[in-house]
C-alpha positions in Angstrom: 68.9 138.0 119.4 66.3 137.6 117.0 65.4 141.1 115.6 61.5 140.3 115.8 61.9 139.1 119.5 64.1 142.2 120.6 61.7 144.7 118.9 58.6 143.4 120.5 60.4 142.9 123.7 61.6 146.1 123.7 57.8 147.3 123.3 56.4 145.7 126.0 59.0 146.7 128.5 57.7 150.0 127.5 54.0 149.4 128.8 55.5 148.9 132.5 55.5 152.2 134.1 51.1 151.9 133.2 51.0 148.8 135.3 53.5 150.3 137.8 50.6 153.5 137.8 47.9 151.6 138.9 49.9 149.3 141.7 50.9 152.6 143.4 47.3 154.3 143.0 44.8 151.1 143.2 41.9 153.5 144.9 42.3 156.5 142.4 42.5 154.0 139.8 39.1 152.0 140.3 37.7 155.6 141.1 38.3 156.9 137.3 37.0 153.9 136.2 34.1 153.8 138.2 33.4 157.9 136.8 34.3 156.6 133.0 32.0 153.8 133.2 29.0 156.1 134.7 29.7 158.7 132.4 29.9 156.5 129.4 26.7 154.8 130.0 24.1 157.5 131.5 22.6 158.1 128.4 21.7 154.5 128.1 18.6 152.7 128.7 19.8 151.1 131.7 21.7 154.5 132.6 18.5 156.4 132.5 16.8 153.6 134.0 18.8 154.1 137.5 19.8 157.8 136.8 23.1 157.8 136.1 23.3 161.4 135.3 22.7 162.3 139.0 24.9 159.5 140.7 27.5 161.4 142.5 29.1 159.2 144.5 29.9 155.1 144.6 28.2 154.6 147.6 25.2 156.7 145.7 25.4 154.1 143.0 25.2 151.1 145.2 22.7 152.3 146.7 20.4 152.8 143.4 21.6 150.3 141.4 21.0 146.4 142.2 23.5 143.5 142.3 23.0 142.0 138.9 23.1 138.1 137.8 23.0 136.6 134.4 19.2 135.8 134.7 18.2 139.4 135.7 20.3 141.2 132.7 19.2 138.6 130.2 15.7 140.7 129.1 18.1 143.1 128.5 21.0 141.0 126.9 18.6 139.3 124.5 17.1 142.8 123.1 20.7 143.7 122.2 21.4 140.2 120.6 18.3 141.1 118.3 20.2 144.1 117.6 19.1 146.8 119.9 21.7 149.2 120.7 22.1 152.2 123.7 20.6 149.2 126.3 23.1 148.6 128.6 26.4 150.1 126.8 26.5 153.2 124.9 28.7 152.0 122.0 27.0 149.2 119.3 27.5 145.9 120.5 28.5 142.9 117.9 29.8 140.3 119.4 28.3 138.3 122.3 31.0 135.9 124.2 29.0 132.3 124.7 30.0 130.9 128.3 29.0 127.8 130.3 25.2 127.6 131.1 23.0 129.0 133.7 19.5 128.3 135.3 17.5 129.5 132.4 19.6 128.6 129.9 22.5 125.9 128.3 24.9 129.2 127.5 25.1 132.3 128.2 26.0 135.6 126.1 28.1 137.7 127.6 28.3 141.4 125.5 31.8 142.7 124.3 31.5 146.3 123.1 34.9 147.7 121.3 35.7 149.5 124.5 36.0 145.6 126.2 38.3 144.6 123.3 40.7 147.4 123.3 40.6 148.4 126.8 40.2 144.8 128.7 40.8 141.9 126.4 43.5 143.3 124.2 45.3 145.1 127.1 45.3 142.1 129.1 47.1 140.2 126.4 49.8 143.2 126.1 50.2 143.3 129.7 50.4 139.7 129.8 53.2 139.6 127.3 54.8 142.6 129.5 54.9 140.9 132.3 56.3 138.0 130.9 59.5 139.9 129.5 59.6 141.9 133.1 60.3 138.3 134.5 62.3 136.8 131.7 64.5 139.6 130.3 66.6 137.1 128.1 63.3 135.7 126.4 63.5 134.5 123.1 59.7 133.8 122.9 58.7 136.0 120.5 61.3 134.4 118.0 58.5 131.7 117.5 54.7 131.3 117.5 52.6 131.6 120.3 49.9 128.9 119.9 46.5 129.0 121.7 43.5 126.6 121.6 40.0 129.0 120.1 37.2 128.2 120.4 34.3 128.9 117.5 32.0 131.8 116.1 28.6 131.9 114.2 26.2 134.6 113.0 23.1 134.6 115.6 20.2 133.3 114.4 18.1 136.1 116.1 20.3 138.9 113.8 22.9 138.4 111.3 24.9 141.3 112.2 25.4 139.7 115.8 28.5 137.2 116.3 28.1 134.6 119.0 31.2 132.7 120.1 33.8 131.6 122.8 35.8 134.4 124.2 38.8 133.2 122.7 37.4 132.8 119.1 35.9 136.8 119.9 39.1 137.9 120.5 41.3 136.2 117.9 38.8 137.3 115.3 39.9 140.9 116.4 43.3 141.3 116.5 45.5 143.3 114.8 47.7 142.0 112.1 51.0 142.1 114.2 49.5 139.6 116.8 48.4 137.7 113.9 51.8 137.1 112.7 53.3 135.8 115.7 50.7 133.0 117.1 49.5 129.6 115.3 47.3 128.0 114.0 45.7 130.4 111.4 42.1 131.8 112.4 41.0 129.3 109.4 41.8 126.5 112.0 41.8 127.9 115.2 37.7 129.2 114.4 36.8 125.3 113.6 33.7 124.4 115.3 34.0 120.7 114.8 36.5 120.3 117.9 37.9 117.0 117.6 38.8 117.8 113.8 40.0 121.3 114.9 42.4 119.1 117.1 43.7 117.3 114.4 44.2 119.6 112.2 45.9 122.2 114.6 48.1 119.3 115.7 49.2 118.7 112.0 49.9 122.3 111.5 51.5 123.3 115.0 53.9 120.1 114.7 55.5 121.9 111.7 56.0 125.4 113.7 58.5 126.9 115.9 56.4 127.1 118.6 57.6 129.0 121.7 54.4 129.1 124.0 51.0 128.1 124.4 48.1 129.7 125.9 45.3 127.8 127.2 43.4 125.0 129.5 45.7 122.7 130.7 43.1 119.7 130.4 42.5 120.8 126.6 46.4 121.0 126.0 47.1 117.8 126.7 44.4 116.8 124.7 46.4 118.6 121.8 49.7 118.0 122.9 48.7 114.0 123.0 47.5 114.6 119.6 50.8 116.0 118.4 52.9 113.2 120.0 50.7 110.6 117.8 51.4 112.5 114.5 55.3 113.0 114.8 55.9 109.6 116.7 58.1 111.6 119.4 58.3 111.0 123.0 58.2 114.2 124.5 56.9 117.6 122.9 59.9 118.9 123.7 61.1 117.3 120.9 59.1 118.7 118.7 58.9 122.2 120.0 62.9 122.4 121.3 62.6 126.0 121.7 59.7 126.2 124.1 59.2 128.9 126.7 56.2 129.2 128.7 52.7 127.4 129.1 50.3 130.3 129.9 46.9 128.5 131.6 43.9 129.6 133.3 40.6 128.5 133.9 41.1 126.1 136.2 43.0 125.7 139.4 46.5 124.4 137.6 48.1 123.6 141.2 46.7 119.5 140.6 48.3 119.7 136.8 51.6 120.9 138.2 53.6 117.9 138.5 52.5 116.5 135.3 53.4 119.5 133.2 56.7 120.3 134.8 57.9 116.7 135.0 55.9 114.7 132.3 55.0 117.4 129.2 57.7 120.1 129.7 60.4 118.4 131.8 62.9 121.4 131.6 63.6 123.5 134.0 63.5 126.0 131.2 60.1 126.1 130.6 58.1 128.9 132.7 54.7 129.1 133.8 52.3 131.9 134.0 48.6 132.1 135.1 45.8 134.6 134.2 42.4 135.1 134.7 40.6 135.7 131.7 37.0 135.0 131.8 33.9 135.7 129.0 33.0 139.2 131.2 36.7 140.5 130.8 40.5 140.0 131.9 41.0 139.9 135.4 44.1 138.9 136.6 47.7 137.9 135.7 50.8 136.5 137.4 52.9 138.9 137.8 55.9 137.3 139.9 57.1 133.8 138.8 57.7 133.3 142.5 54.1 133.7 143.2 52.3 129.9 142.1 48.8 130.9 142.1 49.0 134.6 142.8 47.6 137.3 140.4 48.3 140.9 140.1 44.7 142.4 140.3 44.2 144.7 136.9 42.5 147.7 137.4 42.5 150.2 135.0 40.9 147.8 131.9 37.3 149.9 132.1 35.7 147.8 135.2 34.7 148.6 138.5 35.0 146.0 141.4 33.0 145.1 144.1 33.3 142.0 147.0 30.5 140.3 148.5 32.0 138.1 151.9 31.3 134.6 151.3 29.1 134.5 154.8 27.0 137.4 152.7 26.7 136.0 149.5 23.3 134.1 150.1 22.0 137.4 151.8 18.6 139.6 150.0 20.7 142.4 150.9 24.5 141.7 151.1 27.3 143.6 152.3 29.0 144.8 149.7 32.9 146.1 149.6 34.7 148.4 147.5 38.3 147.6 146.9 40.0 149.5 149.9 37.6 147.4 152.0 39.1 144.0 151.4 40.9 142.0 154.1 43.4 139.2 153.4 43.3 135.3 153.3 38.9 136.0 153.4 36.7 134.6 150.5 35.1 137.2 148.8 32.3 136.7 145.6 33.4 139.4 143.0 30.9 142.0 141.5 31.9 143.9 138.3 30.8 146.6 136.1 32.0 146.9 132.7 32.5 148.6 129.5 30.6 146.2 128.1 27.7 146.9 129.8 27.6 144.1 133.3 26.6 146.3 135.7 27.3 145.3 139.5 27.3 142.0 138.1 28.1 138.9 140.0 30.7 136.3 137.8 30.4 133.5 140.1 34.1 133.1 141.1 35.5 133.7 144.4 38.9 135.4 145.6 41.2 136.0 148.2 43.3 138.4 148.8 46.8 137.6 149.2 48.7 141.2 149.0 47.2 144.5 149.3 50.3 146.3 148.3 49.5 146.3 145.4 46.4 144.0 144.9 46.8 140.4 144.1 44.3 137.8 144.2 44.2 133.7 143.9 41.1 132.4 142.6 39.4 130.0 145.9 36.3 128.6 143.8 32.8 129.3 142.5 29.9 130.5 144.0 28.1 127.6 142.6 30.7 125.0 142.8 30.8 123.5 146.1 29.6 120.8 148.6 27.3 121.4 150.9 24.8 118.8 151.7 25.8 118.2 155.4 26.9 122.0 156.4 30.9 120.7 155.4 31.1 124.4 153.4 33.5 122.5 150.9 34.9 124.8 148.6 37.4 124.0 145.1 40.1 125.7 147.2 40.0 122.8 149.5 39.6 120.5 147.1 42.6 121.4 145.5 45.0 121.7 148.0 43.7 118.1 149.4 44.1 116.3 145.9 47.7 117.8 145.7 48.8 116.9 148.8 47.5 113.1 148.4 49.0 113.3 144.8 52.6 114.6 146.2 52.7 112.2 148.8 52.5 109.0 146.5 53.5 110.1 143.3 50.3 110.1 141.5 49.6 112.5 138.8 46.4 113.9 138.4 44.5 113.9 135.0 41.1 115.2 136.3 38.4 114.9 138.8 34.8 115.8 140.2 33.0 115.3 143.8 29.6 115.2 144.9 27.6 114.3 148.1 26.2 110.5 148.9 23.3 111.5 151.0 22.6 109.9 154.1 19.3 107.4 154.4 18.5 105.0 157.1 21.0 102.6 157.0 24.0 104.6 156.8 25.9 108.2 156.9 26.4 110.3 154.0 29.8 111.0 152.4 31.6 112.5 149.6 32.4 110.8 146.5 35.2 111.4 144.3 35.6 110.3 140.6 39.3 110.8 140.0 41.6 109.7 136.9 45.1 109.7 137.1 47.9 110.0 134.4 49.7 108.4 136.6 48.1 106.5 139.4 49.3 106.8 143.3 51.5 104.0 144.5 49.3 103.2 147.3 45.5 104.0 146.7 44.7 103.9 150.8 47.7 105.9 151.5 46.1 108.4 149.1 42.5 107.9 150.2 43.8 108.4 154.0 45.8 111.7 153.5 42.7 113.4 151.0 40.4 112.9 153.9 43.1 114.4 156.6 44.2 117.1 154.6 40.5 117.9 154.3 39.6 117.7 157.7 42.8 119.8 158.7 41.9 123.0 156.3 38.2 122.9 157.1 36.9 122.6 160.7 33.3 122.2 159.2 33.9 119.4 157.1 36.3 117.9 160.0 33.3 118.4 162.8 31.2 116.5 160.4 33.8 113.3 159.8 34.1 113.3 163.7 33.3 109.6 164.7 31.9 109.2 161.3 28.3 110.8 163.2 27.6 112.4 160.0 30.6 111.6 157.3 32.2 108.6 156.8 35.3 108.7 154.8 35.3 109.6 151.3 34.3 107.4 148.8 37.1 107.2 145.6 36.3 105.6 142.6 39.5 106.0 139.9 38.2 105.4 136.0 40.0 104.8 132.9 41.8 107.2 130.9 39.9 109.6 128.7 36.8 109.0 130.4 36.3 112.8 131.3 37.3 113.1 128.0 34.3 111.1 126.7 31.8 112.9 128.6 32.0 116.1 128.0 32.0 115.2 124.2 28.6 113.1 125.0 27.3 116.5 126.9 28.8 118.8 123.7 31.3 120.5 126.1 34.7 119.9 123.9 36.8 122.8 123.4 39.0 124.9 125.6 35.9 127.3 126.8 34.5 124.1 128.8 35.6 123.0 132.6 35.0 119.4 134.1 33.2 120.8 137.0 34.7 120.2 140.3 32.5 119.9 143.0 28.9 119.8 142.8 25.5 120.1 145.5 23.8 117.3 143.4 24.6 113.9 142.1 24.1 114.5 138.6 27.6 114.2 137.4 28.7 111.8 139.3 25.8 109.6 138.0 26.8 110.6 134.5 30.0 109.4 134.6 29.9 106.4 136.8 27.5 104.8 134.0 30.0 105.6 131.3 33.2 104.5 133.5 31.6 101.2 133.3 30.6 101.4 129.2 34.3 102.0 129.0 35.5 99.2 131.1 33.1 96.8 128.9 
């Protein structure tokens, strides 16, 4: 075994008792996180406003502090971006991670404190490696380089001491030296801000490296791998990286891509897949068991206090909010977080289901704003992912990308759902694919099934198959290239559908 690999694996194993501790003591751990946050922030402007100094219980905190979204916190965040300190959090905030847009701006800027970097993002990266070693004790992954597709980082126009960028860029910029030594490409390349130039340079550099793992979003990983194959002239990426062991993925559901990666991208049983839940707001979950696909251990000691809103309460002005001890299995919850960067009872926009309470494991079920409910059908991303995966399996199709939205009713016809799908391998029978997609949605979503009854409200889905790279060109046209940007899966409007369909016609021409 390589001496560096052996040393890192040994060090990672020493971290396992800490993980086991919060798995065994979840409530005590979360209470500890809660009180640490309250004590750290009690003399901030926010802490004084809500009298953190006199908060004596979690119940008091919930009664006193309002549920927040980005719009409500934005005035505070903007002041912090201009250089004001001790506003939402007690330590100086120099970095802001750039996330996808909201109603009042094209982008959100999430504060990232030194505590969040050290105790959340870096901790998550180390625990990710710990659980990797725990699941595969004979791994040689640290004998090579880990490839990560990062974003970019720039000085703020509001304050030259403030830096704005994707969370991956913020993390990379601040990694300790030992972590920099086992990753590729160099920071100079990883933080390039012109995406297409960066992909080209990354492919040139990494094609010469012994890459043993990749951390990235499936869609953008495929773009990079295609470029590496183009440069090297190889037919398979394992010919370029023969010692490759792990693809660590997050940000989008992996199930629709699993067949593509396991049979075409990495056609080897020696390649393993690990899911993480890392966002601009924090590092939340890591798959702790390779046999539990799509399930992640909720990481409870990263300086984050969790609360959960049942989905039936999400539109309520005063929603019922639960702590970890109150959640039930297999129910959809919107996540609220209070963090060591100064986000307080903040709705991050994701929905999860708990698959286990001992320990607490979750699966991402969708986004609070990414759904179709134009006809009362309440179609969520989890439904869509399950249906499209089943249709692909039945027709030997391999998915590349997709989105869906409504076709509204008019005087002449019923409504329906319209899908735009890009395949890397088209179905062997498109009619069967369409039928199974529809039948699966009816099977798993009773509201959808009721609307489909005898085509009274919804007729069968309309499926558009678009040429290769349509979604890539659409994202480029929107200025959304990069690992931090994701294709919106479901929308309650036709805005995205119309844009993509128009572009697809141009591609065909």
